Each structure stands twice: as structure tokens, then as C-alpha cells.
VEXGU-826353 format. One record per residue (C-alpha): x, y, z. Coordinates in steps of 0.02 Angstrom, whole numbers, plus 32768, in hexadecimal, padded with zeros to 4 digits. Each point is the difference from the previous one (the first is absolute). Layout:
XYZ;...
***
This chain:
B692B47985FB;7FAC804D7F67;7F4F7FBA7FD9;7FBF7FD67F57;7F6880597FB5;7F9E7F668005;80277FE780BC;7FDA80A58030;7F517FEF7FB4;7FDC7F608053;8032805080A3;7F8A80907FE5;7F6D7F927FD4;80227F9680A1;8013809F8062;7F5D80407FBA;7FAF7F5E801D;80307FF980BC;7FCE80AF801D;7F587FE67FAD;7FE37F6D806C;8028805280A0;7F8B80937FC9;7F787F8C7FCA;80087F9C80A7;8008809A8069;7F6B80527FA2;7F997F5D800E;80207FED80BB;7FE180B78022;7F637FF77FA0;7FB87F63805C;8022805B80A4;7F9C80977FCC;7F857F8E7FB2;7FEC7F9280A4;7FE7809E806F;7F7E80537F86;7F9C7F637FEC;80057FE080BF;7FD580A98028;7F7080137F91;7FB07F52802F;8004802580BD;7FC180B77FE6;7F6F7FB47FA1;7FE47F83808A;7FF5808E8075;7F91806F7F94;7F877F687FE0;7FF47FD880BC;7FDB80B78038;7F7780087F7C;7FAD7F638035;8015802A80B8;7FAE80AC7FF4;7F6E7FBB7FB1;7FFE7F62807B;8060800780A3;7FF87F438004;80687FF57F52;806F7F6A8004;80B280228003;80727FB77F6C;80437F538022;80587F937F7D;808D7F987FE9;8071809E7FEB;7FA0808A8048;7FC6801A80B4;7FAC80A58043;7FEF804A80AE;7F8C8090803A;803380608099;7F76807D803D;7FF88078808D;7FC77F978093;7FFD7F5F7F9F;80B17FCE7FDD;80227F697F97;80327F698078;804C7FA07F63;8069809C7FD0;80CD7FCB8014;804280808086;808C80307F93;7F8E80497F84;7FB180798071;809F8072800E;8011800F7F48;7FCD80A77F9D;7F887FFB7F77;80417FC97F5A;80517F6A7FB3;807F7F93806A;805B7F617FDC;80247F748074;807D7F7E7FDA;7F957F798054;7FAA7F967F7D;8026808C7F8C;7F7580688042;7FBD80AF7FC7;7FA4806E807E;7F94808E7FC5;7FAE80708082;7F7680777FD7;7FA180778077;7F4F80417FEA;7FD980B18029;7F477FF38033;80117F698078;80BB80258033;80167F437FE2;808D7FA67FBA;80037F797F7D;80907F867FF2;80117F917F71;80907F7E7FF2;80307FB97F57;80707F677FE2;806F80307F66;80457F587FE4;7F9C7FDE7F6A;801680AA7FBB;80B57FF8801F;800E7F607FA1;7F9F80437F6D;806780987FF8;809B7F968011;7FD67F867F6D;7FC8808F7F96;80A180618026;806B7F5C7FD3;7FA67FDD7F67;800880BE7FC9;80BC7FF1802A;80207F677FA7;7FA8803F7F63;805A80A58009;80AF7FB78016;7FE37F7C7F70;7FC980907F94;8090806A8029;807F7F707FF1;7FB47FCA7F55;7FFD80B27FBF;80B5801B8034;803D7F657FBF;7FAC801C7F52;804580BC7FFE;80B17FAD8035;7FFD7F837F74;7FD280927F8C;808D806C803D;80767F6C7FE7;7FCC7FF37F4A;802980BC7FE8;80A57FF5805F;80367F637FA9;804380587F60;805A807C8061;80617F728058;80157FAE7F62;805380927FB8;806A801C808C;80417F4D7FFF;802C80127F45;805480A38018;80657FBA808F;80487F7B7F8D;803B806F7F82;80C4800F7FDF;802580B88033;807B80097F6B;7F8A7FBE7F7E;7F4380028039;7F927F8E7F99;7F6E80797FEA;7FA47F7D7F90;7FCB7F9E809E;7F878096802B;7FBA80207F53;7F50800D7FF5;7FE37F5C7FBE;805C7FB28090;7FA380638086;7F827F95806B;7F5280017FB8;7FAE805B8094;807F808D7FF9;7FAD80B78006;802C80917FB3;806D80378090;80657F5C7FE9;801A80177F4C;803980BB8011;80787FCC8088;80447F807F8F;801E80777F76;804780768071;807E7F74802E;80247FDA7F55;802B80B67FDD;806D8007809D;80667F637FDA;801E80467F46;804180A08042;806F7FA18084;80467F8D7F82;802D809F7F91;80578045809E;805F7F5D8028;803D7FFB7F44;803880BD8003;80617FD680AF;804C7F697FB1;803D80607F6A;804580888071;80677F9A806D;80467F9A7F71;802F80AE7FA5;803D8053809D;80697F778038;806580127F5E;800180B77FE9;8025802680B8;80887F84801A;806780257F63;803580B58033;80237FC780B5;80717F7E7FC2;805880747F92;8014806E808E;80467F6D8075;807A7FD27F7B;804380AE7FD7;8019802280B5;80607F5D801B;807680307F73;801880B08040;801F7FC080AD;80877F917FC4;806380997FC7;80918019807C;800E80B37FCA;7F5380398047;7FFE80708091;7FB77FD080A0;7F7380757FE9;7FDB7FB47F59;80007F5D8044;7F88802F8089;7F8F80467F7A;80027F697F9C;7FDB7F8D809C;7F6C8069801D;7FC37FEE7F4E;801A7F44801A;7FA07FFB809D;7F6E80647FB4;80037F967F64;7FEC7F5E8076;7F7E8055806D;7F9C801F7F5F;80117F4B7FC2;7FC07FC380A5;7F6A80757FFB;7FDE7FD47F4F;80117F46802A;7F83800F8086;7F88805A7F9D;7FFE7F807F7F;7FFC7F738078;7F5A8052803F;7FBA80207F59;801F7F507FB2;7F857F9D806D;7FE17F837F79;80AA7FDD7FD0;80577FE980B1;7FD77F4C801D;805E7FD17F64;80A480418059;7FF17F95809B;80957F96801F;804D7FB2809A;808B806B8056;805D8011809B;7FDB809A8062;80B78006802F;803680167F53;7F86809B7FEB;8048804680A6;80B57FF37FD5;7FD680577F59;7FAB8093804C;8081800D8087;808B801B7F83;7F96807B7F9D;7FDF80698094;80B8800B803F;802F808E7F8F;7F8C8074805D;80547FDC80A6;80AD80337FC2;8042808D8071;7F8C7FDA8084;80237FB080AC;7F7F7F837FE1;80187F3B8012;7F947F937F8F;7FF67F548041;7F957F707FCE;7FC37F6F807A;7FBE7F617FA9;7F987F8B806E;7FC07F987F7D;7FAB80617F70;7F667FA77F9F;7FF17FDB7F46;7F6F80537FAB;7FA37FDA7F65;7FE180AA7FBA;804D808A7F87;80AC801B805A;800480B77FC2;7F6A802D8066;80667FD6809F;809480637FB3;7F9480967FF4;7FB37FF780A7;80AA7FDA805E;805C807E7F8C;7F88808D803A;800F7FD080B6;80BC7FF38001;801180A97FA1;7F918058807C;80657FB08096;80A380477FA1;7FC180AB7FDC;7FC0801580B1;80837FB8806B;809A807A8008;80617F8D8084;7FF17F628056;7FCA7F637FAB;7F847FAF7F8B;7FD67F4E801C;7F9D7F8E7F8A;7FBF7F62805A;7FBA7F6B7F9D;7F947F84805D;7F8E7F717FCB;7F6480667FD1;804680B07FFA;808C80837FD8;8024808E8089;805F80A47FC8;8040805080A9;805180B07FF7;802F807A8083;7FCC809A7F96;7F9D80938029;7F627FA08019;7F5180357FFF;7F7C80528076;7F577FA38013;7FA3808D7F97;80867FE17F70;7FF97F408018;7F40800C7FD9;801980587F67;80AA7FAA7FB0;7FA97F907F8C;7F9780977FAD;804980247F4C;807780987FF9;8009800E80BF;80AB80218042;803F800080B1;8093806C7FE3;7FDE80857F76;80AB8041800B;804D7F677FA7;7FDD80227F50;80317F527FC3;7F5B7FB9805B;7F6E7FFB7F83;7F757FC28087;7FD67F6C7F86;80677F73803A;7FA27FCB8098;7F4F801A7FA2;80437F8A7F7A;80377F7C8083;7F647FF78054;7FA17FEB7F59;80757F787FC6;7FF77FA880AE;7F4180047FFA;7FFF7FC77F46;806B7F638021;7FCD7FD780B5;809F803E804D;7FBF8086807E;807C8082803E;8009805580A8;80628090804B;8029801380C2;806680A2801C;802F807B808B;803A80B07FDB;80B3800D8014;80247F468021;7FDF7FA77F52;7F847F987FA0;7FD47F537FE8;7FB77FC37F5D;7FB47F4F7FEB;7FCA7FA57F6C;7FA27F6A8036;7FEA7F697F88;7F517FD08038;7FC47FA87F64;
***
């Protein structure tokens, strides 16, 4: 699912706050551990230095003994009776014991070969570092969240004009966009230079699109008349000439080819005009029976099968009634039937009408998987030896189907035939 700019900004700030929280928490925890070890080591090292200094001046210098510090002296020939046995095996340096949160520091005197043990109960230091760390953590997180929230609110104000502009443009009628809605006087007060420049660019684009649409409407109106008129003259003239009983068989075949070419040209022109007249097609909607269109197109394609051992049949299992321009279905089904007639030299062509679709089945030359993958491409021809195939029919059918919500699918096996299906999913 696509995400809006405001949502992406919000997620970015939330992610930034979470990452910052983790890094701050980890940093304070690590700093607390390092500070604790440094403080305890320094404190116990000072206790050891102070004791050895006093002991050298006065052998009876007392051992440190407070609520948190306890000292032991172990000299050659005079071991300490109070020294816990588990401390005697330790090496010089700092050691930690989980019992009562005690730290033990062992220091050796090179002059007397004696050992000084000092134990320190670190609970008080641990609590002090813990409270300091918690306060620092809370203050750091609070500062991070307040800064992030403030920055996020500021970014929302910067993004809001872009979102407003997107919503206004989305409500435009593509056929007649109202550019006055994004005039400088109508922009939000906090719109920056970039938003104003974007609004001007959209206004210019809308004006150019309106010019293109108007030129397209003028062309389709003029082309509809100018292209149909000569084709009508050709069709009427060929009808009159075919009615002449004195024509030779060769002349009749030539006239029939002219008529078929004229009908093909009319179908192509109709399809192109339908695709071009986006704004005008809704006015041509009407209720019609699919069966009536199928009957019309079957009769129109029968002359293509004259002289071929091909049986054309219709199976009606209950065709639907549609509310759409019926001529669109004429063009789509006419192209599919024409292809079936051209590429089927023997066998049968079956048109099947069902509740939600039309199928055209033929026993023609079929298509390989490679050809089937390209068959909807403009100007692609499965059999280039057939001069009457222009390679535009299926491309037009696919575009019309996509336009009106009637998807077209093909299933084919080379040498066995093809099944073309128009589905009425709308």
C-alpha cells in the first residue's frame, strides 16, 4: 500500500526517536559500568596506598575498618587470622564477589613481601550510579522526545501545503481542470516557494493538457465524418457493381475483397475513435442484449468463410444484458471473429454466450507460447504470409477491453486452435 508523505515523515521521526532512545540507553548503561569500575578501583587503590604509607612509618598502623571498607594484612610468618580463606588464592588486582555486592582489591608490598587485602561493599556506590544513570536517562530521553516532537510538528507544517495541493489536484476533472483552485491567492498561508512553484507548474500543465484534449476532440469529430464518407461511397458502389449479373467471377471476387477491406477499415476507424473519445462515450451507453450483437457480428463474418469447409455455430447459454455503448462490443467481437475466420481453413468456429462472458473457439492454426505472449502487441502478426492480417485487431481489442472493464484472454495450442474470451466483470 502506498504511503502518504505525512505518514512517511511520521514514521521517520518515530524510527529516529526509537533509535536515539536505544543508543542513549546503551550509552548511559555502558558509561555507568565504566564509571563504577573506575571509581571503585581508584578508591581501593588509594586505601592500599594510604595503608602501606602508614604501615612503613608505624608497623602498628591500624587496618581500615568502616561500614563499607574492611582491610586485612597478610605478612610472611604472620598471616591474618581473620582473612577469609577464599581470598588467599586470588591474584593481585581487583575482584568482584556477588556476595553482599563486595569488591576485593589485593596489593603486594615489594619491601615486606606482604599482601594487603581491602574489601569494599559497593551497594552504596551502585545505588548512586544507578540513580544518577536513571535521572540522566530520563532527562536525555525527555529532551530527545521533545526535540523530535517539535521537529515533527514543524515538518508537518512544511508538508501540509503539499498534501493540500495533492488533494485539490486529485479532485480536478481531467477533461476540464479548474486551475483557479491553486491560484497563488488560494494557497495556504504557510506555503513555501517550492509549493508555489509546483502550483504554477501544475497550472501550466493543466492548460497544455486542456489544449491537447480540445485538439483531440476536434480531430475525432472531423475524422469521424471525413473518413466515413469515402468508405460509405466505396461500400455503396461495390454493392451496385456486385448486383450486375454480367460481372465475371474474377471481378466479383475483386469487388468482394474491396468490400471486406472497406469493412475492416471501418472497424479500425470505429475502434480508434472509440479509444480517442474518452469524454463522450458515457453518453452513448444504452441497455442492449449481448445476443443481438453476437448475431450481428456472426452474419457479418460469414462472407469470409465462403468456400471454406468451416462450420460456424452459436451456443447461447443465457447471454447477459449490458449497459454500455453496444458498438464497443461490436468492434471487439468483430475483431475476434474475423481473426478466427482468417486463421481457420477447415473445421469449426463456435461462439458460446454465457452469463458473464463470450467465448470464440476455433480449430485454426493456433499459436505457440512465444507467439501467444506477443499477440496483443501492436502490428504483431502470427502468420506474416497472410496479407489481409494487419496486426492491429487484438491490440485494439485488448485496449477496448481494459477501457470498459471487459478483459480479454486468449488460450491457444499450435495446430489445434484458439479460445478467445471476453469477460463481463463489471
